[in-house]
N, C-alpha and C positions, 0 to 999 in steps of 0.2 A: 351677252348674246346679241347677235345682230342677224338680220335676215338676208345676208349675202352669203352664197355658198356655191362651191363648184359641184356640178353634176356632170359626169361623163366628160370631164375636161372643159366644160363651158361654165363661165361664171353666171349665176342667176341672182336676181333680186326678187324676193317673195315669189319664187317659183317661175319667174319669167326670165328667159335667157337674154343676157345683155347684148349678145351679138345680133339677136333678132331685133332688139330696139334700135341698135346702130344701123342695121340694114334698112329699117323702116323710116327712121328720122334723120339719118346721116350723123356725121361726127364733126366737131365734138358734140357730145350730148351729156347732160347731167341727169343722173338717176338718183332719186332719194327714196328711201324706204320709210313709209309712214309707220309701219309696224315697229321698225327700229327706233324711230323717234318717240313713239308712244311708250315703248318698253323702257328706254333710257330715262325718259321724263318720270315715269312711275317709280323706277328704282331710286332716282334722285330724291323725289318727293318723300318716299317712304323712309329714306335714310334719316329724315328729321323727326319721324314719328316718336312719340305721340304728339309732338308740337305741330300745329298747323302753320305752315310758312307761306310767304308770298314769293313765288319764283318769277323773276323777270328775265326773259331770254335776251341776251345781248345781240341785237340785230346786226351789229357790225360783223358778227361771225357768218351770217347768211341771211339776207333779207328777202329770199324767195317767198312769194306770197303763199304758195302751197305749204311750205314748211311752217310759216307763221300761222296759217289757218289750222294746221294739225295741232300745233302747240296751244293755240287759243281754245280749241275744243276741249283740251285737257285742263284748262283753267290757268294757263300761263299768262303772265303779263309780259311787257317788253321794256328793255332798257334801250333807250334811243339817244342819239346825239345830235339830232337836227329836227326841224319842223317836218322835213320830207319823210324822215323815218317815223315820226308820230303819225303822219297821214297814212303811210303804208301799213303801220300796225293796226290802225282803226279800220282801214279797208279790208284787212285780213280777219277782222272780227274780234280784235282785242279791245275790251272796253277802256275808255280813256282813263278811268280811275285806277286801272292796273298798269298804266304806263308811267315810266320814270324818264324824265329828260335829264340826261347827263351831258358831259362834254364841256370843253373849254371854249371860250369866245362866243357864248350865246348872244345873239343880237336882240335888240328891243323887239323887233318884229317876231322873232321866235318865242320870246317870253310872252308877248301879247297873245300869240296863237295858242301857246300852252295853257294860258289862263282861260282863254275863250273856250278851248276844247275841254278843259277840266281834267288835265293830266293829274294823276294821283300824287306825284312827287317831283320836285325839281332839285337836283343835286347842285349845290353851290360850290364853285371852284375858287372864289376869291371874294374879298371884301367889296371891291367895286361891283362885282356881279350881284352880290346880295343887295347892295344899295340900289342898283338898277331895278332888280326884281321888286324890291319893296316900293319903289316909286311907281312902277307900272301897276302893281297890285292896288296901290292907293288910288291911282287915277281911274282904275276900273272898278273900284269898290269891292275888291276880292280879298280873300285870305288864302294863302297858298301854303301847303305842306312842303317842307324842305328837309333835306339832309345836307350836312356840311361835310365836304370831302376833306379828309385829313391826309396829309402827305407825311408818312412815318419816318422819312429820311433813312430809308433802308434800301440798299441795292440788292437785286436778286441774283447778281452774278452773270447777267446776260451782257449783250453788246451795249456799249455806252449810248449809242444812238437810239435805242429803244427802251431805255430805262425810264420808268415813270415815278418811282418811289423815293428819289433823292431830293433833298431840299432845293437843289439848283434846277430841278425840273419844274415845268409850268403847271403841274397837276396838283390841285389842292392847296391847303394851308397847314401851317404848323399846329401842333397840339395846343399851344398857348393861344394862337389866334383863333382856332376853332372854339376853344372854351369861351373866349370873349364874344365871338360872333353868335354862338349858341345862346348865351345869356341875353345878348341884345335882341336876338330874334324872338326869344321867349317873351319879351316885353313889347313886341310889336303888334299893332292891331291888324297887320296885313301879312305877317309871316307866322307859320306854325312849325317850329322845329320838332321833328319826330325821330331823327336818326343821325348817326354819323356814318359816312361812307368812306371806304378805303380803296 
């Protein structure tokens, strides 16, 4: 269920006619339904019951601060791919410990910022990235929770240019490499492996 419906031939959002919004604010205009976001979040969270899960909203889907704030009030975390997205998530009220920093090609500055901010998890995409994070954490006297992203070498049948799960893609490491990196991280004073990411 969502809170968009036609009434007398006019599309409404939560009882407000969208043509009235367009007349007032001009077009293009983006209209989001907080009630729809709240309902869908709740349904998704309840699907895991009775387990209590951590839900991290992928900000690349929509980084509108009002959307993020709505989800933050419900207890959502954020899956981010840059220091800028981390800042935006925090500005929207998402606690740093509920933020995951993902994405390939993280810079030293981004890793330092993530550690300073106290993000809850950093997803590692490669061995060099793990080496860099471990060095940065050591220099800062920190221990960081990590997940190692596994590339399952499986295609989803989509367009070759947007495939992310094949071994030739830049995302993640093989199962064998992940096992080795996980064991190494478990013995590190500055890394705490807590998960595998796919």
